[in-house]
C-alpha positions as CSV (number, residue, x, y, z in Angstrom):
1,M,6.7,-20.6,17.3
2,A,5.3,-24.1,17.8
3,R,4.8,-23.3,21.6
4,L,3.3,-19.9,20.9
5,L,1.0,-21.3,18.1
6,S,-0.4,-23.9,20.5
7,I,-1.2,-21.3,23.1
8,V,-2.9,-18.6,20.8
9,R,-4.8,-21.3,18.8
10,D,-8.0,-21.2,21.0
11,G,-7.7,-17.6,22.2
12,P,-8.5,-14.2,20.8
13,P,-7.0,-13.3,17.2
14,A,-3.3,-13.0,17.3
15,F,-0.9,-11.5,14.7
16,V,2.8,-11.3,14.1
17,V,3.5,-7.8,13.2
18,G,6.0,-5.0,12.4
19,G,9.6,-5.6,12.0
20,T,9.3,-9.3,12.3
21,I,7.0,-9.5,9.3
22,R,9.0,-6.7,7.4
23,D,12.3,-8.7,7.9
24,L,10.7,-12.2,6.9
25,L,9.4,-10.6,3.8
26,L,12.7,-9.1,2.8
27,G,14.3,-12.6,3.4
28,L,16.1,-11.4,6.5
29,D,16.4,-13.0,9.9
30,P,14.1,-11.1,12.5
31,L,15.9,-9.7,15.5
32,D,12.8,-10.6,17.8
33,L,9.3,-11.4,17.6
34,D,6.2,-9.0,17.9
35,V,2.9,-10.2,18.5
36,V,-0.3,-8.3,18.7
37,V,-3.5,-9.8,20.2
38,D,-7.0,-8.5,19.4
39,G,-8.1,-9.1,22.9
40,P,-6.5,-9.6,26.5
41,V,-3.0,-10.7,26.5
42,N,-2.7,-11.8,30.3
43,G,-3.8,-15.4,29.6
44,I,-1.3,-15.8,26.8
45,V,1.5,-14.3,28.9
46,Q,0.7,-16.6,31.9
47,A,0.8,-19.5,29.6
48,L,4.1,-18.6,28.2
49,G,5.8,-18.1,31.5
50,Q,7.2,-15.4,33.7
51,P,7.5,-12.2,31.6
52,L,10.7,-10.3,31.7
53,R,8.7,-7.1,32.0
54,A,5.1,-6.2,31.8
55,H,3.2,-2.8,31.6
56,G,-0.4,-3.1,32.6
57,Q,-1.3,0.4,31.3
58,F,-0.5,-0.6,27.7
59,E,-1.3,-4.2,28.2
60,T,2.2,-5.3,26.9
61,A,4.7,-7.8,28.1
62,T,8.0,-9.4,27.1
63,V,8.7,-13.0,27.3
64,M,11.4,-15.4,26.1
65,L,10.7,-18.1,23.7
66,G,13.9,-20.1,23.9
67,E,16.5,-17.7,22.8
68,L,14.2,-15.3,21.0
69,R,12.5,-12.3,22.8
70,C,8.8,-12.1,22.2
71,D,6.9,-8.8,22.6
72,L,3.3,-9.0,23.2
73,A,0.7,-6.2,23.1
74,R,-3.1,-5.7,22.9
75,S,-4.1,-4.2,19.6
76,R,-4.8,-0.7,20.1
77,S,-5.2,2.9,18.9
78,E,-3.4,5.8,20.3
79,T,-4.0,9.5,20.7
80,Y,-1.5,12.0,22.0
81,A,-2.4,14.7,24.6
82,R,0.5,16.9,23.4
83,P,3.6,16.5,21.1
84,G,6.2,14.1,22.6
85,A,3.9,12.8,25.4
86,L,3.3,9.0,26.0
87,P,0.1,7.9,24.1
88,Q,-3.3,7.5,25.5
89,V,-4.5,4.1,24.3
90,R,-7.7,2.2,23.8
91,P,-8.4,-1.3,22.4
92,A,-8.9,-1.3,18.8
93,P,-8.9,-4.1,16.0
94,I,-5.7,-4.8,14.2
95,E,-6.4,-2.7,11.1
96,E,-6.5,0.4,13.5
97,D,-3.5,-0.9,15.3
98,L,-1.5,-0.9,12.2
99,L,-2.3,2.7,11.3
100,R,-0.8,3.9,14.7
101,R,2.7,2.6,13.7
102,D,5.8,4.6,12.7
103,F,6.2,3.6,9.0
104,T,4.3,1.8,6.5
105,V,6.8,-0.9,6.1
106,N,6.2,-1.8,9.9
107,A,2.4,-1.7,9.3
108,I,2.1,-5.3,8.2
109,A,0.6,-8.2,10.1
110,L,0.4,-12.1,9.5
111,S,-2.7,-13.7,11.4
112,I,-1.5,-16.8,13.4
113,S,-4.8,-17.9,15.0
114,G,-8.6,-18.3,14.4
115,G,-10.3,-18.1,11.1
116,R,-8.0,-15.6,9.6
117,T,-4.9,-17.8,10.0
118,G,-2.3,-17.1,7.2
119,E,-4.0,-13.8,6.2
120,L,-1.7,-10.9,5.6
121,V,-3.1,-7.6,6.8
122,S,-1.4,-4.2,5.9
123,A,-1.8,-0.5,6.0
124,P,-2.3,1.3,2.7
125,R,0.8,1.3,0.5
126,A,2.7,-0.8,3.1
127,L,3.6,-3.7,0.7
128,D,4.4,-1.4,-2.2
129,D,6.8,0.7,0.0
130,L,8.4,-2.4,1.3
131,G,8.9,-3.8,-2.3
132,H,10.4,-0.5,-3.5
133,G,12.7,0.0,-0.3
134,R,10.9,3.1,0.8
135,L,10.3,4.6,4.3
136,R,7.1,6.6,4.6
137,V,5.2,7.8,7.9
138,L,1.4,7.0,8.1
139,H,0.3,10.4,8.7
140,R,1.6,14.0,8.7
141,L,1.8,14.5,12.6
142,S,3.7,11.2,13.0
143,F,7.0,12.9,14.0
144,R,5.4,15.5,16.1
145,D,3.4,13.0,18.1
146,D,6.5,10.8,18.7
147,P,9.7,12.6,17.8
148,T,11.7,9.5,18.5
149,R,10.5,8.2,15.1
150,L,13.1,10.5,13.7
151,L,15.8,8.4,15.1
152,R,14.0,5.2,14.1
153,M,13.8,6.6,10.6
154,V,17.6,7.0,10.3
155,R,18.1,3.5,12.0
156,Y,15.8,1.7,9.5
157,A,17.2,3.6,6.5
158,T,20.7,2.8,7.5
159,R,20.2,-0.9,8.3
160,L,17.8,-1.7,5.5
161,Q,19.3,0.6,3.0
162,F,15.8,2.1,2.3
163,A,15.3,5.5,0.8
164,V,13.2,8.1,2.8
165,D,10.1,9.2,0.8
166,A,10.1,12.8,-0.2
167,G,7.1,13.8,1.8
168,T,8.5,12.0,4.9
169,Y,11.8,13.7,4.4
170,A,10.1,17.0,4.5
171,L,8.0,16.2,7.5
172,A,11.2,15.0,9.3
173,S,12.9,18.4,8.4
174,D,10.1,20.4,9.6
175,A,10.1,18.4,12.9
176,V,13.7,19.0,13.5
177,A,13.3,22.8,12.7
178,I,10.8,23.2,15.5
179,A,13.0,21.2,17.9
180,A,10.5,18.3,18.2
181,L,13.1,16.2,20.1
182,R,13.0,18.6,23.0
183,T,9.3,17.6,23.7
184,V,10.4,14.0,24.6
185,A,11.9,12.9,27.9
186,A,15.6,12.6,27.4
187,P,16.0,8.9,28.4
188,R,13.6,8.0,25.5
189,V,15.9,9.8,23.1
190,G,18.8,8.0,24.8
191,A,17.1,4.6,24.4
192,E,16.9,5.2,20.6
193,L,20.5,6.6,20.4
194,R,21.6,3.4,22.1
195,L,19.8,1.3,19.4
196,L,21.6,3.3,16.8
197,A,24.9,2.6,18.4
198,A,24.0,-1.1,18.6
199,E,23.6,-1.3,14.8
200,P,25.9,-3.6,12.8
201,D,27.7,-0.4,11.5
202,P,27.3,2.3,14.3
203,V,29.4,4.7,12.5
204,A,27.1,4.8,9.5
205,A,24.0,4.9,11.8
206,L,25.3,7.9,13.7
207,A,26.7,9.8,10.7
208,A,23.2,9.5,9.0
209,L,21.9,11.8,11.7
210,A,23.8,14.8,10.1
211,P,21.7,15.3,7.0
212,Y,18.6,15.9,9.2
213,G,20.4,18.1,11.8
214,L,19.5,15.3,14.5
215,D,23.0,15.2,15.8
216,A,23.0,18.9,16.8
217,A,19.4,18.4,17.9
218,I,20.7,15.9,20.5
219,E,23.5,18.1,21.6
220,L,25.5,20.9,19.9
221,G,28.9,19.5,19.0
222,F,27.6,15.8,19.0
223,G,27.9,13.9,15.7
224,L,30.1,12.6,13.1
225,D,30.6,15.0,10.3
226,G,32.6,12.5,8.5
227,R,33.2,8.9,8.9
228,E,36.8,9.2,10.0
229,P,38.4,8.7,12.5
230,A,35.3,6.6,13.8
231,A,35.3,4.1,10.8
232,G,39.1,3.7,11.2
233,A,38.8,3.1,14.9
234,L,36.0,0.5,14.4
235,A,38.1,-1.2,11.7
236,L,41.0,-1.5,14.2
237,L,38.8,-2.7,17.0
238,G,37.1,-5.4,15.1
239,R,34.9,-7.5,17.4
240,S,37.4,-6.9,20.5
241,G,35.3,-4.5,22.4
242,D,32.3,-2.2,22.6
243,R,31.8,-0.9,19.0
244,G,28.8,1.4,20.0
245,A,30.6,3.0,23.0
246,L,33.6,3.7,20.7
247,A,31.3,5.3,18.0
248,L,29.5,7.4,20.6
249,A,32.8,8.5,22.1
250,V,34.1,9.7,18.7
251,A,30.7,11.4,18.1
252,S,31.1,13.3,21.5
253,L,34.9,14.3,21.1
254,E,33.9,18.1,20.5
255,I,32.0,18.2,23.7
256,D,33.8,19.0,26.7
257,E,34.2,16.4,29.5
258,A,31.7,17.9,32.0
259,D,28.9,18.5,29.3
260,R,29.5,15.0,28.0
261,A,28.9,13.5,31.4
262,Q,25.8,15.6,31.9
263,L,24.6,14.6,28.5
264,L,25.1,11.0,28.9
265,D,23.5,10.9,32.3
266,G,20.4,12.9,31.1
267,L,20.1,10.4,28.2
268,G,19.8,7.6,30.7
269,F,23.2,5.7,30.2
270,D,24.1,3.5,32.9
271,A,27.2,4.4,35.0
272,R,29.4,1.7,33.4
273,R,28.6,2.8,29.8
274,R,29.1,6.5,30.8
275,E,32.4,5.9,32.1
276,L,33.5,3.8,29.3
277,I,32.5,6.4,26.7
278,A,34.2,9.2,28.8
279,E,37.4,7.2,29.1
280,I,37.7,6.5,25.5
281,A,37.1,10.2,24.6
282,R,39.5,11.3,27.1
283,S,42.3,8.8,26.7
284,G,42.2,8.0,23.1
285,P,43.6,11.5,21.8
286,L,46.1,11.5,24.7
287,L,47.4,8.0,24.0
288,A,47.9,8.5,20.2
289,P,51.3,10.5,20.3
290,R,52.6,8.1,23.0
291,L,51.7,5.1,21.2
292,R,53.0,6.5,17.9
293,R,56.4,7.0,19.5
294,A,56.7,3.5,21.0
295,R,59.2,1.2,19.4
296,A,59.7,-2.0,21.5
297,A,56.6,-4.2,22.3
298,S,57.1,-3.4,26.0
299,S,57.0,0.3,25.3
300,I,53.7,-0.1,23.4
301,A,52.3,-2.0,26.5
302,A,53.7,0.8,28.7
303,A,52.0,3.5,26.7
304,V,48.7,1.7,26.7
305,A,48.9,1.0,30.4
306,R,45.2,0.5,31.6
307,A,43.5,2.2,28.7
308,P,40.5,0.2,27.5
309,V,40.9,-1.3,24.0
310,E,38.5,1.1,22.5
311,A,40.7,3.9,23.4
312,V,43.7,2.2,21.8
313,A,41.6,1.7,18.6
314,L,40.9,5.5,18.6
315,A,44.4,6.4,19.2
316,G,45.2,4.2,16.1
317,A,42.8,6.0,14.0
318,L,44.4,9.3,15.2
319,G,47.7,8.3,13.7
320,A,49.2,5.4,15.6
321,G,47.7,2.8,13.6
322,D,50.5,0.2,13.3
323,N,51.2,0.1,17.1
324,A,47.5,0.1,17.9
325,R,46.9,-2.9,15.6
326,R,49.9,-4.7,17.0
327,W,48.5,-4.2,20.6
328,I,45.0,-5.2,19.7
329,D,45.7,-8.1,17.6
330,Q,48.8,-9.5,19.4
331,L,50.4,-7.9,22.3
332,R,47.4,-7.6,24.7
333,L,46.9,-11.3,24.3
334,V,50.4,-12.2,25.9
335,T,50.0,-13.4,29.3
336,L,52.5,-14.7,32.1
337,S,52.7,-18.2,33.1
338,I,53.7,-17.2,36.6
339,G,51.6,-15.1,39.1
340,G,52.1,-13.4,42.5
341,A,51.9,-16.6,44.3
342,D,55.0,-17.9,42.7
343,L,56.9,-14.9,43.7
344,I,55.7,-15.2,47.3
345,A,56.7,-18.8,47.4
346,A,60.1,-17.7,46.3
347,G,60.5,-15.5,49.4
348,V,59.3,-12.1,47.9
349,P,57.2,-10.3,50.5
350,G,53.7,-9.2,49.5
351,G,53.3,-5.5,48.3
352,P,54.5,-3.4,45.5
353,A,57.4,-5.6,44.8
354,I,55.0,-8.3,43.5
355,G,53.6,-6.0,40.8
356,A,57.0,-4.6,40.0
357,G,58.2,-8.1,39.3
358,L,55.3,-9.3,37.3
359,R,55.5,-6.2,35.1
360,A,59.1,-6.7,34.4
361,A,58.5,-10.3,33.5
362,L,55.7,-9.3,31.1
363,A,57.9,-6.7,29.5
364,A,60.6,-9.1,29.0
365,K,58.3,-11.7,27.5
366,L,56.9,-9.1,25.2
367,D,60.3,-8.2,23.9
368,G,61.3,-11.8,23.4
369,R,63.9,-11.8,26.2
370,V,62.4,-14.7,28.2
371,G,60.6,-17.7,26.4
372,D,59.5,-19.9,29.2
373,R,58.3,-20.2,32.8
374,A,61.7,-20.4,34.3
375,G,62.8,-17.3,32.5
376,E,59.9,-15.4,33.5
377,L,60.2,-16.2,37.1
378,A,63.9,-15.2,37.1
379,E,63.2,-11.9,35.5
380,A,60.3,-11.3,38.0
381,L,62.5,-12.3,41.0
382,R,65.4,-10.0,39.8
383,A,63.0,-7.0,39.5
384,A,61.1,-7.8,42.6
385,R,64.2,-8.1,44.8
386,A,65.5,-4.8,43.4
387,W,62.3,-2.9,44.1
388,P,63.4,-1.2,47.3
389,D,66.4,0.2,45.8
390,R,64.4,1.4,42.7
391,A,61.8,2.8,45.1
392,D,64.3,4.7,47.1
393,G,66.0,6.0,43.8
């Protein structure tokens, strides 16, 4: 902030706005920094360094201030040519800029330069709504102008534990009833869905779509009618993997594989995330009965095979809880002290025999039959040298 303040001090009026001020007033740590400038932003952006991205049409840019992401924009008003379209913008003072925002609690700004430094500026009812933990849109067409605000409403309500104002709830219900989300480009909906999945409790965030019918508005069959098994799977996963991908996979279990792939592609998910979500949804339910039947540690490992840890967590929530927890917390962390080079040095030719030997050594270590490097190597060599006979059999 010291660097930013030194740069904006002699420029056009600048304000910290939106979620940054909302969270500070709530005593929370802001996730990032939003700055609005009542004038051109290019000079400030250049002084701060190379931006991560910039959009000349909207006079916005994103830069890094140490480890904090800073989004800069010129203060503006917006009009929408049609529902769901990107806005048409024109420069406007901060008071008008606040009125274009999604909810009153985000329509608060703190001046950080010029003669207004330290002044708090807010839209009508903004501070009162913040004090009472209430989400309210700023005008009746808010959800029709930008239907992605429906998903943001759910995200804020879940994270901040705010109530949705009765009038705003009615407007949201009306927007869902006329399929307002369909007027928005699918990747914009996907961006909001990814933010929901990135929340500290993605299950609660995705489950909160249901009361508004927003889950079905995204895709028929999508959603979390109840918080199980998603909550159970997340509890098993802990911080071991991609919690958002796991929650999204459970939310899409009722959608067939081809439709799920088409949905995720249309929503703008990258290939890696699409494949992970698809693999969790596909292998988690199949893994559950195999994992439940496993007894020895090596049998648990064999059942899991190459399944991602998120799929193991889902299998655990579907009835294989004890073995899933054992794998996630203990068994997957077991590694060998030897490698393929050790077997080659001992005279084993390269090829499938190396893998067979290492797998056998790991199974023996998991089951407690070997306890040191020498034991691992002996077990690996025994299995590797027997490999041709096993293969012929």
